[in-house]
N, C-alpha and C positions, 0 to 999 in steps of 0.2 A: 504494500499499500504506499503510495507516495504522500508527501506532506500536503499536497493540494487536494487530497481526497476529502470529500465532505460526507458526513454521516448524518441522516435525519432520524431522529427517535421520536416515536409517538408514545408519550408516557401514558401509563394506566396504572391500576392497582395491582395487577398480577401479570398481565401479558403485554409485552412491549413490541411494537412493530419497528423494524430497523431497515432503512434503505441507504445503500452505499452508492455514492455518485463520484466517479473518478473525474468527470468534467460536467460542465453546466449543461443541463438539459437531458442528461442520460443517467439511468439507474442501472448499475451493473450487478447488484446483489441485494437480496431481500432475505430477512430472517424474522421469525417470531420467537421471541425469548421470554422466559418467565423471569420473575423478580430475582431469583437466585443466580440465573445464568448471565444477566445483563452485564454486571461488572466483570465477570470472568471473561466474557467474550471481548470486552474492550481491553482487558489487561493483556490479551494476546495480540492486539493490533498495535501498529506503529502509531505514534502521535498524529492526530488528525483534528479537523474542525468537526464539532458535533453540534447539530442544531436541535434546540428543544423549544417547546411552547412554554411561555412564562405562566405556568399554572402552579397550583398549590405546592406540589412536591418538587418542582423544577430546580429550585435553589439547592436543595439537598443533593439531588443527583448531579447538579453542575459542580458542586464542591468535590464530590466523590470522583468525578471524571477529571477534574483538575489535579487531584493527587496521583492519578494514573499518567499524568503528562499530556492529556488531551486539552483542546481549546473550546470549552463549551460556549455556545452563543445562545442567549435567550431571546426569542422574538415574541412581541406582543400578540396574543391569541386573536385579538379583534382584527389585526391586519393580515394575519395568516389565513383567516377564514376566507377572505376575498379570493384567494388563489386556489381554492378547492373547486374543482370542476365536477359536475354531476353529483353522484350520491356521496353521502358522508360515510366513509369507511377509513379504517386505519391506514390502508395503502394510500388513499387519496390524501390523508392528512400529512403523511411523510413527503409526498410529492409537493403538497402546498407549501410545506416548510422550505424545501429546496427552491421553489420558485420565488417565494417571498424574500428569501435572503439575497437574491440578485437585485432587489430594489434598494438602491442606496438611501432612499428617503425613509425607509423603515429603520429606526434606530433600536439597537439591541437593548434589553433590560439589564441593568447591572445585577450581578449575582449578590444576593444578600448574605451577610455574615451571620453566624448564630446569635451574636448580640443583637443585631437588628431584628431578627425573627423573634427574639425574646420580647422586645419592645412592642412589636406589632401583635404578638399573642396577648399581652396584657391589655392592649388597647381593644382588641376584639372581645375579650372577656368583659371588660368594663362596659363597652357599648351594648353587649348582649344583656347584661344585668340592668343597665339603665333603661333599655327598652322594656324589659320585663317589669321593672319597678313602676314605670309609667303605666303600663297596662293594668297592673294591680290597683294603682291609685284611681285610675279612670273607673275600674270595676266597682271599687268601694264607693266612690262618689255617686255612681249611677244607682247602686243599691239603695243608698240613702235618699237619693232624690225621689225614687219610687215611693219612699215612705213619707215624703213631704219634708225631709230634713236637708238643708242646704249647708255646705262647708264653705268657709271663706276661700277665695282664690289664693293659691299658693300651696305647694306640696307640704311645707312645714306645718300647715294647720290640719292636714288630713289625719295623720296617725294619732296625735293627742285626742282629737275630737272622737275618733273611732273608738279608741280605748276607753274614753269617758262614757260613751254610749253603751259599749260592751259590758262595762262594770255596773251600770245603773239598772238595778232590777225593777225600779219603779218607772222606767221609761216606757214609751208606747211600743217598743220593739219586743217581739217575742224572743223566747230563749234561743230558738233556732237561728234567728238573725243576728242575735248578739254573739253567738258562737262563731257564725260566719265572719262577722266584723273582727272579732279577736284573731281569728286565724289569718285573715287578710292583713291586718295591721302587723302581726308577728312576721309574716312573710315579707312585707315591705321593709320592716326593720332589719331583717336578715339580709336582704339585698343591699340596704344602705351600708351594713357592716362589711360585706364583701367588697363593695365599691370603695370604701375607705381603705381597706387592706391593699387593694390594687393600687391605689393612689400612693400609699406609703412605699410600696415597692418601685413604682415609677420614680418617686422622689429619690430613693436610694440609688437607682440606676442612673438618673439624670446627673447626680453628683460625680459620677465617674465618666460621663460623657462630655468631652470638650465642646462638641457642636451644640448640644442641648443647652449647656450653660451659657454659651454665647448667644443663642437664639432667645433666651429668656430675657435679655437686656432690651429686646425690641418691645415697644409698647403694644399691648394686645396680644402678645405671645407669652403665655404662661407655661406651667409645668405640662399640662396635657398637650398643647399645641407643639411645644418644643420637642417633647419626647415622640410625638406622632411624626413629625417631620424627620427626626433623626431615624426612626424605625422604618417608615415606609419609603422615604426618598433616599436618606443616606447622605452621601457627599453631594451637596448642591452645586459644587463647582463643575459637575459634569454638564451643566447648562452654560452655554456660552455667554449669556446675558441675563439680566433680571426680567426682562420682558418675556423671554422664552420660558423661564421658570413659572411666571405668572400665567402664561398661556398653557403650559403643562397642567396647571391646576384648574383650568377652565374659567379663569377670571378675566380674560381679555374678551373684547367684542367679537361676535360672530360677523364675518364679512360676506357680503353678497355684491361683488362689483363686476363691472363689465366695461371695457374700453376705458374711457376717460372718467366714467361715473363710478364713484366709490361710495358704497353704502355700508355703514357699521351699525349693527343692531345691538341686541342684548348680549350678555356674556355667553360664551359657548357652552358652559357647563360640562366640558370634557374633562377627563382626568378623574382623580380620586374624590368621590363625593364626600367622604369623611374628613379629609384634609380641608376641602373648600368650606365645609360647614364650620369647622373649628376656627378658621381664619375669619369668616364672616361674624361669628359670634364674638370673637376677640375685638373685631372692629366696632361692633355694636356697643361693647363695653367701654371702649375708649371714647366713642362718640357720646355715650350717655354721661360719662364723667367729665368730659371736657369742659362744659360750662362752669363746673365747680373749681377748676384749676385757676389759681390767681394770676400766674404768669405763664399762659400756655405757649408751647413751643410752635414751630411753623407747621408741624404736622396737624396738630389739634386745631390751630387757627384755620388752616385750609379746610379741614373736615367740617368745622362749624359753618364756615361760609358756604361750602358746597351743600350742606344740609338745608340751609335757609333757601338756597337757590333751586335745588332739584328734589328735595324731600329726604326724609331720614333714611329710607330703605336703600335708595340708590346711592346715597352718600356712604352708607355702611359697606356696600359692595365695592364701591370705588376705593374706600379706605383699606378694605381687605386686599385689594390689588396692590396697593402701596405697601402694605405690611409684608406681602409676599416678596416684593422687590427688596425691601430692607433686609428680610431674612436671607435672601441670596447674597446681598452686599456684605453682611457681616460674616457669612460663611466664606465668600470668596476672598475677602481682604483679610479674614482672620483678626478682626477687630470687634470689639463691643460697640453696640449702638450708642451714639452720642446725641443728646437732645440739641436740636437747632433752634435756640431761642432768639427772638428778635432783639436787636440792639436796644438799649435803654434810651 
């Protein structure tokens, strides 16, 4: 096998389709290997380029292939899909990988380190428990609303009020409903305890991560956003400019232009939904607290003026775009964020 040989692997849980291509447009060998045979098969081959779809287990396999001396390349699955012709089969998927790699506009996905995957796993757990907690709170409020009992807006009021009603034997609620309220309240508290423990672990990992510490100096980027960027994106310097990083997060306008006419619309909403949500929430927090700052810097002054001109929601998204650019700048220049305050 020559150094220019490319091998495409369609990853799966137990059976893997392998296609060997000695030159572009031609497949010379195909294999179907089980999980135990895959690394043994690659260990017998000379170092080559290995194409994988960037799925859940791809980063693990890429690290294993690197240890064997191969050059793994992870391609975004949504771009590989366009190159699959006719029916969806494992053979067609490997051929699509080979064809997609020939397109220089498809940028490979960086291989995540185990530390990055630890951060990402903690974030996924926290997001799952947050969603479950919200669902339980909504269920509890709905049950009480059916009995004519309303709880003040805000999650912090729900559990105390539910426990109060569950313990009141003289209330209008039956014993069965009071039992249900107690169980729901206990489950919500349990979710809150788990979320708190996850955040403690994130804080401990952030202290050991130079990128996360630097990102936390940017206004609107706290522990959650900083560790999410460090875990899901990694080295921000792989983007050649701040605008390309904001575009990667889907925070730049969608364009529909032709000829000399250029039309810019709403943000594209491409990229990671979770990261975009965190940055927009951070921007909302900065915008909400800006009027209380006695000597606001240029960022807050600009955001307040924009909010008065185009509205709070659009200004928050525009500020999120700017925060993403600041995040790229502090990572690229390896410097903490410095407030730009107007001259006295």
